[in-house]
C-alpha positions as CSV (number, residue, x, y, z in Angstrom):
1,M,54.9,-26.5,25.8
2,L,52.7,-25.2,28.6
3,A,49.0,-24.5,28.1
4,L,47.2,-22.1,30.4
5,A,43.4,-22.5,30.4
6,G,41.0,-20.1,32.0
7,C,43.6,-17.5,33.1
8,A,43.8,-13.9,32.1
9,H,46.6,-13.3,29.7
10,H,47.4,-9.7,28.6
11,G,49.4,-10.6,25.4
12,G,46.5,-12.1,23.4
13,G,45.9,-15.8,22.6
14,S,47.6,-18.2,20.2
15,P,46.5,-18.0,16.6
16,A,44.8,-21.4,16.9
17,A,42.9,-20.3,20.0
18,Q,41.8,-17.1,18.3
19,S,40.7,-18.6,15.1
20,S,38.7,-21.3,16.9
21,G,37.0,-18.8,19.1
22,Q,38.4,-20.3,22.3
23,A,39.2,-17.5,24.7
24,G,41.7,-17.8,27.4
25,I,43.7,-20.8,26.1
26,V,47.3,-19.7,25.4
27,A,50.1,-22.0,24.2
28,L,53.5,-20.9,25.3
29,D,56.7,-22.1,23.8
30,S,60.0,-20.9,25.1
31,Q,61.4,-20.7,21.5
32,S,58.5,-18.7,20.1
33,P,58.0,-15.0,20.3
34,S,55.3,-13.8,22.7
35,P,51.8,-13.8,21.1
36,T,50.6,-10.4,20.0
37,P,47.1,-9.0,20.6
38,T,44.6,-9.2,17.7
39,A,41.0,-8.1,17.1
40,T,39.7,-11.5,18.4
41,S,41.8,-11.7,21.6
42,T,39.9,-11.7,24.8
43,Q,40.8,-11.4,28.4
44,A,39.2,-13.0,31.4
45,S,37.9,-10.7,34.0
46,G,39.4,-10.9,37.5
47,S,39.7,-8.7,40.6
48,T,42.8,-7.0,41.6
49,G,44.2,-6.4,45.0
50,N,47.2,-4.9,46.7
51,G,48.6,-7.9,48.4
52,G,49.5,-10.5,45.8
53,S,47.5,-13.0,43.9
54,N,46.4,-16.5,43.4
55,S,48.9,-16.9,40.6
56,G,51.9,-16.0,42.7
57,N,53.2,-13.4,40.3
58,G,52.6,-10.5,42.7
59,N,50.6,-8.3,40.3
60,G,47.3,-8.7,42.1
61,N,45.5,-10.6,39.3
62,Q,43.2,-13.5,40.3
63,H,42.5,-16.3,37.9
64,S,38.9,-17.0,36.9
65,P,37.3,-19.1,34.2
66,S,37.4,-17.6,30.7
67,P,34.1,-16.1,29.7
68,T,32.5,-16.4,26.2
69,P,34.5,-14.2,23.8
70,T,33.7,-10.5,24.4
71,G,35.3,-8.8,21.4
72,P,33.3,-7.5,18.5
73,R,31.7,-10.3,16.3
74,I,29.6,-10.3,13.3
75,I,27.1,-13.1,14.1
76,S,25.3,-12.9,10.7
77,F,25.4,-10.8,7.6
78,V,23.0,-12.0,4.9
79,V,20.9,-11.0,1.9
80,A,17.4,-10.8,3.2
81,N,15.8,-9.9,-0.1
82,K,17.5,-10.8,-3.4
83,P,17.6,-8.1,-6.0
84,S,16.5,-8.3,-9.6
85,C,17.3,-6.1,-12.6
86,P,14.4,-4.5,-14.6
87,V,13.2,-6.3,-17.7
88,V,12.5,-4.0,-20.6
89,G,9.9,-5.2,-23.1
90,T,10.7,-6.0,-26.7
91,P,8.5,-6.4,-29.7
92,D,8.7,-10.2,-29.3
93,N,8.0,-10.0,-25.5
94,P,6.3,-6.7,-24.6
95,K,6.1,-7.3,-20.9
96,S,8.3,-5.1,-18.7
97,Y,9.1,-5.6,-15.0
98,P,10.7,-3.2,-12.6
99,G,13.8,-4.2,-10.8
100,Q,13.8,-5.1,-7.2
101,P,16.2,-3.6,-4.6
102,V,18.5,-5.7,-2.4
103,T,17.9,-5.9,1.4
104,I,20.8,-6.9,3.6
105,A,20.6,-7.7,7.3
106,W,23.1,-8.2,10.1
107,K,23.5,-9.1,13.7
108,I,26.5,-8.3,15.8
109,S,27.8,-8.5,19.4
110,G,30.5,-6.8,21.3
111,A,30.2,-3.5,19.4
112,T,27.8,-0.5,19.4
113,G,26.9,-0.7,15.7
114,V,28.3,-1.0,12.2
115,T,29.4,1.1,9.2
116,L,28.1,0.0,5.8
117,S,30.2,0.5,2.7
118,V,28.9,-0.2,-0.8
119,D,31.2,-1.2,-3.7
120,G,34.5,-0.4,-2.0
121,P,35.8,1.8,0.8
122,G,34.0,4.8,2.1
123,A,31.1,4.8,4.5
124,Y,27.6,4.7,3.1
125,R,26.0,5.1,6.5
126,D,26.6,4.2,10.2
127,Y,24.0,2.2,12.1
128,N,23.6,1.9,15.9
129,G,22.4,-1.2,17.6
130,K,23.1,-4.9,17.7
131,Q,21.1,-5.7,14.6
132,G,19.8,-3.9,11.5
133,S,18.9,-4.0,7.9
134,E,19.0,-1.8,4.9
135,T,17.2,-1.8,1.5
136,L,19.2,-0.4,-1.3
137,S,18.6,0.2,-5.0
138,F,20.5,-2.3,-7.1
139,G,22.1,-0.7,-10.1
140,C,22.1,-2.9,-13.2
141,D,24.6,-2.7,-16.0
142,T,22.8,-3.9,-19.1
143,S,26.1,-4.2,-21.1
144,Q,27.1,-7.1,-18.8
145,R,25.3,-10.5,-18.4
146,T,25.3,-10.0,-14.6
147,S,25.4,-7.0,-12.4
148,T,27.4,-7.3,-9.1
149,H,27.8,-5.2,-6.0
150,T,29.6,-5.6,-2.8
151,Y,28.4,-4.7,0.7
152,T,30.8,-4.5,3.7
153,I,29.9,-4.0,7.3
154,T,32.6,-3.0,9.8
155,T,31.9,-3.0,13.6
156,L,32.2,0.4,15.3
157,G,34.6,0.8,18.1
158,P,38.0,-0.7,19.0
159,N,39.2,-4.0,17.5
160,S,36.7,-3.7,14.6
161,V,35.9,-6.6,12.4
162,A,34.5,-6.6,8.9
163,K,32.5,-8.9,6.6
164,T,31.7,-8.5,2.9
165,L,28.8,-9.8,0.8
166,T,29.0,-10.0,-3.0
167,V,25.5,-9.9,-4.6
168,S,24.8,-10.6,-8.3
169,A,21.7,-10.5,-10.5
170,L,21.1,-11.2,-14.2
171,S,21.3,-7.8,-15.9
172,N,18.7,-8.5,-18.6
173,P,17.0,-11.8,-17.9
């Protein structure tokens, strides 16, 4: 097995290198099929020329150290403000409280923005920029002990990545 570190490789990295976030490390095994590109693969930048290369393969690529991964990444996706369901007063406890919305926040890199989906596929809204947040009403189902909603962000552009949050609140505390 031969490992190439710090060289551009146009076929993607090994699954181990991709999942660990190490760009530019590719394991080659003559009995394994060639690695295939994935959303997390990265390529080192290098200059090209007409007269050969440092690698000796004649395609004009020069080897350079691998940069930090440049593909789209979701750095964080969190609940910034926890929701609550409304409390309806009863004869024994006449106090009522309004419910609180949920606020989610994100930070990304390597993409121009995200698409937010709520409770399944289909875009709620697109957001431009490397970070953002959204405050959404939190619908409560009083026939259930807890109410749950899912929020998914997907990076905009090629090789998109997605992350989902599942948020719950007591329906009638």
